[in-house]
SEPALUM-966145 format. One record per residue (C-alpha): residue in one letter; y, z, x. Coordinates in steps of 0.1 Angstrom, whole numbers, plus 5000, padded with zeros to 4 digits. Example, Ala and Ser with C-alpha at 12.3 -4.5 7.8 and 13.67 -1.06 7.14 Angstrom:
BEGIN
code  py  pz  px
a  4955  5078  5123
s  4989  5071  5137
REM end
This chain:
BEGIN
code  py  pz  px
m  5000  4999  5000
t  5034  4989  5016
a  5056  5020  5017
k  5090  5021  4996
p  5120  5013  5017
k  5142  5046  5021
w  5176  5048  5004
f  5197  5083  5011
q  5232  5087  4999
t  5255  5117  4992
t  5286  5126  4977
a  5313  5146  4990
i  5306  5183  4986
d  5330  5201  4964
y  5355  5232  4968
p  5344  5255  4942
n  5374  5273  4941
s  5378  5259  4903
r  5355  5241  4879
p  5348  5203  4882
h  5375  5179  4871
i  5378  5144  4864
g  5385  5132  4896
t  5354  5151  4907
a  5332  5137  4881
f  5342  5102  4889
e  5328  5101  4923
k  5294  5116  4915
l  5291  5088  4885
g  5295  5059  4910
a  5270  5077  4932
d  5246  5083  4902
v  5250  5045  4893
q  5237  5035  4924
a  5209  5060  4930
r  5196  5049  4896
y  5198  5012  4906
r  5180  5016  4937
r  5151  5038  4921
m  5147  5009  4897
e  5144  4983  4924
g  5115  5001  4944
y  5134  5026  4968
d  5123  5059  4976
v  5159  5076  4970
c  5171  5108  4981
f  5203  5118  4964
l  5224  5147  4980
m  5252  5169  4966
g  5267  5201  4969
n  5292  5230  4972
d  5318  5237  4999
e  5320  5271  5002
n  5324  5283  5036
t  5364  5282  5034
l  5392  5308  5032
k  5403  5297  4997
v  5370  5302  4980
a  5369  5337  4996
d  5404  5343  4985
k  5395  5330  4952
a  5367  5355  4950
k  5387  5383  4963
e  5416  5374  4934
l  5387  5377  4908
g  5375  5411  4925
r  5342  5397  4929
d  5317  5396  4957
v  5321  5362  4976
q  5285  5354  4978
e  5279  5361  4940
y  5310  5339  4930
c  5297  5309  4952
d  5266  5312  4934
d  5281  5314  4898
m  5302  5284  4908
a  5272  5265  4919
r  5255  5272  4884
q  5287  5258  4870
f  5289  5229  4888
r  5254  5217  4883
e  5256  5227  4844
v  5281  5198  4845
w  5261  5177  4867
d  5234  5178  4842
a  5253  5173  4813
l  5265  5138  4827
d  5230  5130  4839
i  5239  5130  4876
s  5201  5124  4891
y  5208  5140  4922
d  5175  5155  4942
v  5190  5177  4965
f  5220  5201  4958
i  5233  5222  4990
q  5254  5255  4989
t  5268  5258  5026
s  5270  5297  5023
h  5230  5300  5019
e  5211  5310  5052
r  5194  5279  5059
h  5224  5257  5062
k  5240  5286  5082
q  5211  5287  5109
c  5210  5245  5108
c  5248  5243  5117
r  5243  5268  5144
k  5216  5248  5158
f  5239  5218  5157
a  5269  5232  5173
q  5247  5247  5199
k  5236  5209  5206
v  5269  5196  5208
y  5281  5226  5232
d  5253  5221  5254
n  5258  5184  5257
g  5293  5191  5270
y  5316  5181  5239
i  5328  5215  5230
y  5353  5235  5252
k  5378  5266  5246
g  5412  5265  5243
s  5444  5272  5221
y  5460  5252  5195
e  5494  5255  5177
g  5503  5233  5150
w  5512  5227  5112
y  5489  5240  5090
c  5481  5230  5054
p  5460  5259  5036
g  5449  5237  5008
c  5435  5210  5032
e  5422  5237  5056
e  5434  5214  5084
f  5461  5211  5110
k  5486  5180  5105
s  5506  5159  5130
d  5542  5166  5140
k  5548  5130  5129
l  5533  5138  5094
h  5551  5169  5094
a  5586  5151  5099
e  5579  5122  5077
n  5571  5147  5047
n  5597  5169  5050
g  5577  5193  5060
q  5554  5194  5032
c  5516  5186  5030
p  5517  5147  5011
n  5482  5158  4992
h  5494  5192  4978
k  5534  5192  4979
r  5536  5226  4996
p  5553  5235  5028
l  5531  5234  5059
v  5529  5266  5078
r  5533  5268  5118
r  5500  5286  5130
s  5488  5292  5165
e  5452  5304  5178
p  5428  5305  5202
c  5398  5281  5193
y  5371  5259  5204
y  5378  5220  5207
f  5354  5191  5201
k  5360  5163  5222
l  5368  5134  5195
s  5388  5117  5221
a  5358  5109  5240
f  5345  5087  5213
k  5378  5063  5208
d  5363  5032  5220
r  5328  5038  5205
l  5345  5043  5169
l  5371  5014  5174
q  5339  4991  5180
a  5317  5003  5154
l  5348  4999  5130
k  5355  4964  5141
g  5321  4953  5148
n  5302  4963  5113
p  5324  4952  5082
e  5299  4972  5063
f  5303  5007  5080
v  5335  5014  5061
q  5340  4997  5026
p  5363  4988  5012
e  5379  4964  5037
s  5410  4978  5032
r  5399  5014  5040
r  5384  5001  5072
n  5413  4983  5083
e  5434  5014  5076
m  5410  5035  5100
i  5413  5012  5124
g  5448  5010  5123
f  5451  5049  5127
i  5432  5049  5158
e  5450  5022  5172
a  5486  5037  5164
e  5479  5072  5170
g  5450  5076  5191
l  5424  5104  5189
e  5430  5138  5192
d  5403  5167  5203
l  5396  5187  5173
n  5399  5221  5168
i  5365  5234  5149
s  5370  5270  5148
r  5388  5298  5132
h  5393  5333  5149
g  5385  5369  5135
e  5373  5356  5100
q  5347  5373  5082
w  5337  5345  5059
g  5322  5315  5076
i  5294  5308  5101
p  5300  5324  5137
l  5294  5301  5162
p  5261  5304  5180
f  5277  5305  5215
d  5309  5328  5206
p  5304  5348  5175
q  5340  5359  5175
f  5346  5326  5161
t  5335  5309  5127
i  5330  5273  5126
y  5359  5252  5109
v  5351  5243  5075
w  5350  5204  5080
f  5325  5208  5112
d  5308  5228  5088
a  5307  5210  5057
l  5300  5175  5071
l  5271  5188  5085
t  5254  5193  5050
y  5242  5154  5047
i  5220  5163  5075
t  5211  5197  5071
g  5201  5194  5033
i  5175  5166  5047
g  5156  5187  5072
y  5180  5186  5103
g  5171  5218  5123
d  5138  5230  5106
d  5121  5199  5089
e  5123  5169  5115
a  5100  5147  5096
t  5120  5148  5063
f  5152  5143  5083
a  5133  5114  5104
k  5126  5099  5071
n  5159  5101  5055
w  5185  5096  5082
p  5208  5075  5089
c  5224  5077  5055
d  5228  5046  5035
t  5260  5055  5018
h  5285  5084  5019
f  5304  5080  4984
i  5341  5100  4996
g  5374  5100  4982
k  5400  5080  5000
d  5419  5112  5012
i  5386  5121  5033
t  5382  5089  5047
r  5391  5098  5081
f  5370  5127  5083
h  5342  5107  5076
t  5348  5075  5095
h  5363  5092  5130
i  5352  5128  5130
w  5315  5125  5115
p  5302  5094  5134
a  5316  5113  5167
m  5300  5145  5159
l  5267  5129  5154
w  5270  5109  5185
a  5278  5138  5203
a  5247  5154  5189
g  5225  5124  5200
l  5222  5111  5164
e  5228  5079  5146
a  5259  5072  5129
p  5257  5067  5091
t  5250  5033  5079
k  5279  5030  5053
v  5309  5052  5040
f  5320  5041  5006
s  5357  5052  5001
h  5367  5054  4963
g  5402  5060  4947
f  5415  5090  4925
v  5416  5093  4889
n  5455  5093  4877
f  5471  5101  4844
a  5505  5081  4838
g  5502  5067  4873
d  5499  5098  4893
k  5469  5118  4907
i  5459  5147  4881
g  5475  5179  4895
k  5490  5210  4884
s  5520  5191  4870
r  5499  5165  4854
s  5477  5195  4839
e  5508  5209  4825
e  5520  5176  4807
l  5485  5169  4794
r  5485  5208  4781
a  5518  5201  4764
k  5505  5170  4745
g  5474  5185  4733
l  5454  5163  4755
d  5439  5192  4778
y  5405  5182  4771
l  5409  5156  4793
l  5412  5180  4824
e  5376  5193  4818
p  5345  5168  4820
m  5325  5194  4797
e  5349  5190  4770
i  5351  5153  4769
i  5315  5156  4768
r  5315  5177  4740
k  5343  5159  4721
f  5324  5125  4724
s  5294  5121  4747
s  5280  5120  4783
e  5274  5085  4776
a  5306  5075  4763
f  5322  5095  4794
r  5298  5075  4819
y  5310  5041  4806
y  5346  5047  4802
f  5352  5057  4839
l  5324  5033  4854
r  5339  5002  4829
d  5376  5008  4832
c  5382  5023  4866
p  5374  5000  4894
y  5355  5022  4917
p  5370  5013  4951
a  5406  5016  4936
d  5425  5041  4915
g  5416  5045  4881
e  5436  5056  4850
i  5425  5083  4822
s  5442  5074  4789
p  5433  5089  4755
d  5442  5055  4737
r  5424  5035  4762
f  5394  5056  4760
m  5392  5051  4722
e  5398  5012  4727
v  5369  5010  4750
y  5347  5029  4732
n  5353  5015  4699
s  5353  4976  4708
e  5327  4976  4736
l  5302  5006  4725
a  5306  5007  4691
n  5315  4975  4676
n  5296  4951  4704
l  5268  4969  4718
g  5260  4994  4687
n  5268  4968  4660
l  5242  4942  4676
f  5216  4972  4678
s  5221  4982  4644
r  5221  4946  4631
e  5191  4935  4645
m  5169  4962  4635
t  5180  4966  4602
i  5175  4930  4594
t  5145  4927  4609
v  5129  4956  4591
k  5145  4948  4557
n  5132  4914  4557
f  5102  4914  4581
g  5087  4949  4579
g  5103  4954  4615
v  5077  4929  4629
f  5079  4896  4648
d  5047  4882  4636
g  5032  4848  4649
t  5054  4849  4681
a  5023  4854  4707
g  5029  4837  4736
v  5063  4822  4724
t  5093  4821  4749
p  5123  4831  4736
d  5152  4806  4733
p  5186  4815  4751
v  5214  4826  4728
v  5245  4824  4754
p  5255  4790  4763
n  5261  4778  4796
l  5244  4807  4810
t  5216  4806  4839
l  5201  4841  4835
m  5189  4841  4867
e  5222  4835  4881
f  5240  4858  4857
v  5216  4889  4864
g  5221  4880  4902
a  5258  4883  4901
v  5255  4917  4882
r  5229  4927  4910
e  5256  4919  4934
h  5285  4939  4914
v  5261  4967  4913
e  5251  4969  4950
a  5289  4966  4961
c  5300  4993  4938
r  5319  4971  4917
y  5307  4988  4887
n  5336  4977  4864
l  5329  4938  4870
a  5294  4946  4863
l  5299  4961  4832
q  5323  4936  4820
a  5298  4907  4825
i  5274  4922  4806
i  5294  4929  4777
q  5321  4898  4779
d  5296  4874  4793
f  5264  4884  4778
l  5265  4907  4748
t  5297  4890  4730
p  5285  4859  4731
t  5250  4872  4717
n  5272  4886  4690
q  5287  4853  4681
y  5253  4836  4682
l  5243  4859  4649
e  5274  4855  4633
a  5274  4819  4637
n  5237  4816  4627
a  5240  4847  4598
p  5201  4855  4599
w  5212  4877  4566
k  5221  4848  4548
l  5196  4823  4563
v  5170  4847  4554
k  5172  4835  4518
t  5168  4797  4526
d  5145  4796  4555
k  5128  4831  4565
e  5112  4814  4595
a  5146  4803  4608
a  5159  4836  4605
k  5133  4852  4619
k  5136  4826  4650
v  5171  4837  4653
l  5163  4877  4653
f  5136  4870  4678
n  5157  4851  4703
a  5187  4880  4700
v  5163  4908  4705
q  5158  4896  4738
s  5194  4902  4744
l  5189  4939  4739
r  5158  4941  4761
i  5180  4923  4789
a  5212  4946  4783
a  5193  4976  4782
i  5173  4972  4816
l  5211  4959  4830
l  5229  4991  4816
k  5198  5015  4827
p  5219  5027  4860
f  5251  5032  4839
i  5241  5045  4803
p  5206  5057  4808
r  5200  5076  4777
s  5211  5047  4757
a  5199  5019  4775
e  5163  5038  4770
k  5170  5040  4733
i  5177  5006  4728
y  5147  4994  4750
k  5121  5020  4733
s  5132  5010  4702
f  5110  4976  4705
n  5076  4975  4721
f  5084  4955  4748
p  5054  4948  4773
t  5067  4963  4805
p  5073  5000  4803
w  5107  5014  4804
e  5098  5034  4837
a  5089  5006  4854
v  5117  4977  4845
k  5134  4960  4873
y  5167  4939  4873
a  5144  4908  4879
d  5127  4919  4845
a  5160  4909  4829
a  5164  4876  4848
e  5139  4855  4827
l  5131  4851  4791
t  5093  4856  4789
a  5066  4851  4765
q  5063  4880  4742
p  5030  4898  4727
d  5020  4891  4691
d  5028  4926  4677
l  5064  4926  4691
r  5078  4951  4667
v  5105  4975  4658
t  5090  5009  4669
a  5121  5033  4666
e  5122  5061  4638
l  5145  5048  4612
v  5163  5066  4583
d  5166  5048  4550
g  5157  5015  4571
k  5184  5018  4596
p  5187  5033  4629
t  5208  5061  4637
p  5241  5049  4652
l  5240  5044  4689
f  5276  5047  4690
p  5295  5061  4660
r  5332  5047  4659
i  5356  5073  4667
g  5394  5078  4657
REM end
């Protein structure tokens, strides 16, 4: 038996100083589509997520609430997983950086880099942002009037003894990797930014420690210092798959096929992270995919935007669980994947949410599903008899199915999810609905029952194809559509290749869904 190709992917791990927000969920949805698609295509997938807990602001938040820090972290991890499970994020590993196993593996990595000569002791003074937990350059301080451009608050002058990582030693190697391999950082605009940054400002050695802090991971070679949050957090991508204590699992999964991260932390993942790996004698990741933010009225959702949303009675848009309760996880998934271009910034708009939901899910996909089953059950007892070995006719004019599915596949693999969904809905399902309208089987059945059955038989294949293509995006609805008929290939085994051709059908092709008064439960009830 041929071994499955491996696919290892991660998302950025999250600060648990507050519950997951829309932007955090946006990243996880995009990563989940890729994991689900790769599983469909036969890959052995490992999908890693987690929480970044060894940070001062997490410890400060726990102190503010009067709680033990570890207990607070564990409770927040539960809350994060509650949201991810509600959104059907199909992660395989969820790592907490405060847990002992991660700490010990981090210490082994730090010791390895130290032994290899890439960590040395010094002192550091600079402009520090507590929100980013990062020192900023003098240039950035001057250009932004002394404020952090991300958090819009004053930078603090800070001096401390520290240990440095020799990031500067990897300048040439990083430039070679960035310039020589276009796939290393995507999209291309972000790769060009990373090249431009190194060429304009160079690479300075990086402070990787904090002195005298109680919360964090002590350096193995000097326990008076704890490991700086970024040096610790990035290591989750390898400690979560066995680095330091399970070399077989680590060797199976590494290097990472795709790191999904936000555009604001691209430099950490494309400058610091590869250099850290090389310093320890490991391979760099295959790809870093940098996505945009979710905005409201053109700006990233922050404190001021949150207050504006609450004032307008739209505060449910701030909390993923509230959107899920108000609508559904499938509606949440579809809107953000369909309307927010994953590499770029997306926009949360209540009006647009309603428009996309009603026009594309309720009226297009949902109506096609309902009409197909209702008419078939009412007029043919739900059975397409006499169709054994019959290959359906195409219902979408001027569309070559193999090429169409190939184009959708390319969009999915490039994380152009909005374009994939646009193609499925506009180029495939809309013409299918037009085919039904033009042939009107609900009228045709009164004069030519066999012709009406043929129209329905042809159209039901569009539901089969759409369900397969939509499986990574709206998995629950796609499964419901597919399992409403006894299509020959089991749902668990379908691949995109199964959607790329019209094949002969079994003699007992029929509606298998449970109906109420001859009608299916609405897939997407209209809202508003």
